[in-house]
C-alpha positions in Angstrom: 25.7 27.2 -56.0 29.1 27.9 -54.5 27.5 30.0 -51.7 24.9 27.3 -50.9 27.5 24.6 -50.6 29.1 25.9 -47.3 25.6 26.3 -45.9 24.8 22.6 -46.8 28.1 21.5 -45.1 27.2 23.5 -42.0 23.7 21.9 -41.8 25.2 18.4 -42.1 27.8 19.1 -39.4 25.1 20.6 -37.1 23.0 17.5 -37.5 25.9 15.3 -36.8 26.8 17.3 -33.7 23.2 17.2 -32.4 23.0 13.5 -33.0 26.3 12.9 -31.3 25.4 15.0 -28.2 22.1 13.1 -27.6 22.5 11.2 -24.4 21.5 7.7 -23.3 20.8 7.3 -19.6 24.0 7.2 -17.5 25.0 3.9 -15.8 23.5 4.1 -12.3 25.7 4.5 -9.3 25.4 2.3 -7.3 24.4 -0.1 -10.0 20.8 -1.3 -10.2 18.9 -3.6 -12.5 15.6 -1.7 -12.3 15.9 2.0 -13.3 12.6 3.8 -13.4 13.7 7.1 -14.8 10.1 7.8 -16.0 8.5 7.1 -12.6 6.1 4.5 -13.9 6.4 2.1 -11.0 5.7 2.4 -7.3 8.6 2.0 -4.9 7.3 -1.4 -3.8 7.1 -2.6 -7.4 10.6 -1.3 -8.1 12.0 -3.2 -5.1 10.1 -6.4 -5.9 11.5 -6.4 -9.5 15.0 -5.5 -8.3 15.0 -8.4 -5.8 13.7 -10.8 -8.5 16.3 -9.8 -11.1 19.1 -9.7 -8.6 18.3 -13.2 -7.4 18.1 -14.4 -11.0 21.5 -12.8 -11.7 23.0 -14.4 -8.7 21.6 -17.8 -9.6 22.3 -17.8 -13.4 24.7 -14.9 -14.1 22.2 -13.6 -16.7 21.6 -9.9 -16.2 18.2 -8.4 -17.2 18.0 -4.6 -16.9 14.7 -2.8 -16.9 14.8 0.9 -17.9 11.9 3.4 -18.3 12.5 6.8 -19.9 10.1 9.7 -20.5 11.8 10.5 -23.8 14.0 8.7 -26.3 15.8 12.0 -27.0 15.7 11.5 -30.8 16.9 7.8 -30.7 15.1 4.9 -32.2 14.1 2.7 -29.3 15.9 -0.4 -30.5 19.1 1.7 -31.0 18.9 3.2 -27.5 18.3 -0.2 -25.9 21.3 -1.6 -27.6 23.5 1.4 -26.8 22.5 1.1 -23.1 23.4 -2.6 -23.1 26.9 -1.8 -24.6 27.6 1.3 -22.5 26.5 -0.2 -19.2 28.1 -3.6 -20.0 24.9 -5.6 -19.2 25.7 -9.3 -18.9 29.0 -11.2 -18.4 31.9 -10.5 -20.7 32.6 -14.2 -21.3 29.0 -15.1 -22.2 27.4 -11.8 -23.3 24.2 -12.9 -21.5 22.6 -9.5 -21.0 19.1 -8.3 -21.8 17.8 -4.8 -21.8 14.1 -4.0 -21.4 13.4 -0.4 -22.4 10.1 1.3 -22.0 8.9 4.8 -23.1 5.3 5.4 -21.9 2.6 7.0 -24.0 2.5 10.7 -23.3 -0.1 12.9 -24.9 -0.2 12.2 -28.6 3.2 10.4 -28.5 2.9 6.6 -28.9 4.3 4.4 -26.2 7.1 2.1 -27.2 8.9 -0.9 -25.6 11.9 -2.8 -26.7 13.9 -5.9 -25.7 17.5 -5.9 -26.7 19.5 -9.2 -26.4 23.2 -9.6 -25.9 25.2 -11.8 -28.3 24.9 -14.8 -26.0 21.1 -14.5 -25.7 20.2 -14.2 -29.4 19.8 -17.9 -29.9 17.7 -18.4 -26.8 15.5 -15.4 -27.5 15.4 -14.8 -31.3 14.1 -11.5 -32.7 10.7 -13.0 -33.6 10.3 -14.2 -30.0 11.3 -10.9 -28.5 8.8 -9.2 -30.7 6.1 -11.6 -29.6 7.0 -11.0 -25.9 6.6 -7.3 -26.4 3.3 -7.7 -28.2 1.7 -10.4 -26.1 3.1 -10.0 -22.6 3.9 -6.3 -22.3 1.7 -4.1 -24.5 -1.7 -5.4 -23.3 -0.8 -4.4 -19.7 0.8 -1.1 -20.8 -2.5 -0.1 -22.6 -4.1 -0.3 -19.2 -1.3 1.7 -17.6 -0.2 -1.4 -15.7 3.6 -1.1 -16.3 4.5 -3.4 -13.5 2.2 -6.2 -14.8 3.7 -6.0 -18.3 7.3 -5.9 -17.1 6.7 -8.8 -14.7 5.0 -10.9 -17.3 7.8 -10.4 -19.8 10.5 -11.1 -17.2 8.8 -14.4 -16.3 8.8 -15.5 -20.0 12.5 -14.4 -20.4 13.4 -16.4 -17.3 11.8 -19.5 -18.8 13.5 -19.1 -22.2 16.9 -18.2 -20.8 17.0 -21.1 -18.4 15.7 -23.6 -21.0 12.4 -24.3 -19.2 10.9 -24.2 -22.6 12.3 -23.4 -26.0 11.5 -20.4 -28.2 9.5 -22.6 -30.6 7.4 -23.8 -27.7 6.7 -20.3 -26.5 5.7 -19.3 -30.1 3.2 -22.2 -30.2 1.7 -21.5 -26.7 1.4 -17.7 -27.2 -0.7 -18.0 -30.4 -4.3 -17.3 -29.7 -6.1 -20.5 -30.5 -10.0 -20.6 -30.8 -9.9 -23.9 -29.1 -8.0 -22.4 -26.2 -10.7 -19.8 -25.8 -13.6 -22.3 -26.0 -12.3 -24.8 -23.5 -12.7 -22.5 -20.4 -16.2 -21.5 -21.6 -17.2 -25.2 -22.1 -15.9 -26.0 -18.6 -17.8 -23.2 -17.0 -21.0 -24.3 -18.8 -20.5 -27.8 -17.5 -20.0 -26.5 -13.9 -23.2 -24.5 -14.1 -25.2 -27.4 -15.5 -23.8 -29.9 -12.9 -24.6 -27.5 -10.0 -28.1 -27.0 -11.4 -28.7 -30.8 -11.5 -27.5 -31.2 -7.9 -29.8 -28.6 -6.7 -32.7 -30.3 -8.5 -31.9 -33.6 -6.8 -31.8 -31.9 -3.4 -28.2 -33.1 -2.6 -26.6 -31.4 0.3 -23.4 -33.4 0.8 -20.7 -31.0 -0.4 -17.9 -33.5 -0.1 -19.4 -36.1 -2.4 -21.9 -34.3 -4.7 -19.4 -31.5 -5.7 -16.4 -33.8 -6.4 -16.7 -33.4 -10.2 -17.1 -29.7 -9.7 -13.7 -29.4 -8.0 -12.2 -31.6 -10.7 -13.6 -29.2 -13.4 -12.3 -26.1 -11.5 -8.9 -27.7 -11.2 -8.8 -28.3 -14.9 -9.8 -24.7 -15.5 -7.1 -23.4 -13.2 -4.4 -25.5 -14.8 -5.2 -24.8 -18.4 -2.8 -21.9 -18.9 1.0 -21.9 -19.1 2.6 -22.0 -15.7 4.8 -19.1 -14.7 8.5 -19.6 -13.9 8.2 -18.5 -10.2 10.9 -19.2 -7.7 12.6 -15.8 -7.9 12.0 -12.6 -6.0 10.6 -14.2 -2.8 13.7 -14.0 -0.6 15.6 -11.1 0.9 18.9 -11.7 -1.0 21.8 -9.3 -1.4 22.2 -6.2 -3.5 23.3 -6.1 -7.1 27.1 -6.4 -7.5 27.5 -4.6 -10.8 27.5 -5.2 -14.5 29.9 -7.7 -16.1 30.9 -6.1 -19.4 28.6 -8.0 -21.8 28.3 -7.2 -25.5 25.4 -6.4 -27.7 25.1 -6.6 -31.5 21.6 -5.5 -32.4 19.5 -8.6 -31.4 15.9 -8.0 -30.1 12.7 -6.3 -31.2 10.2 -3.6 -30.2 6.6 -2.6 -30.5 4.3 0.4 -29.8 0.8 1.2 -28.7 
């Protein structure tokens, strides 16, 4: 028993040493908001997202960082995202308005994982349950198709809307629920369009401007049925990212896998 005790202590110390030496990604120099360490995005997509996030930072002071990694290096993804937020100082020190989006792709038999970590000042605007819903509804469906840009961009648009107060977390929770009625409405509209066009052909009408007026109304209804995107960011040239502001993180956020 006495001989095994030192061995046990050595094992514990070795585990603690290995855990302590595991590294999170280093803060980029020069600073960037999009850090594609796993090479999941094209250069054009990286630049588009960077411009979009820099413009949002310049307009609102809210900093959203996107990071992809090939490995979590033994970390839980939520823990790594929070540690990155703290170590990099994402967000402003006075308002703690930083957000970290961390993605590890699916490689071989390893599941893919994604996390959203919120700074102290963002936890009320984006509660954990809403962060989990964004990961599940906006990101993972794209990631399953290997469309990482699509998933990141969709999540960023929702975060813009929530962080700027365009709609509240409860409203997003309601609109993001999959409703049978929401699925049926587009189908009904399409059926009505087909029936109407068939009737017009039977009557031999050829005046497109008048006979198809209800058709354009129906198509307009179909196009406006979904939730509008935030838009307005990422279109201009803008300047470069000036650096992180020293924001704090306390464990808010959520994750998911596929």
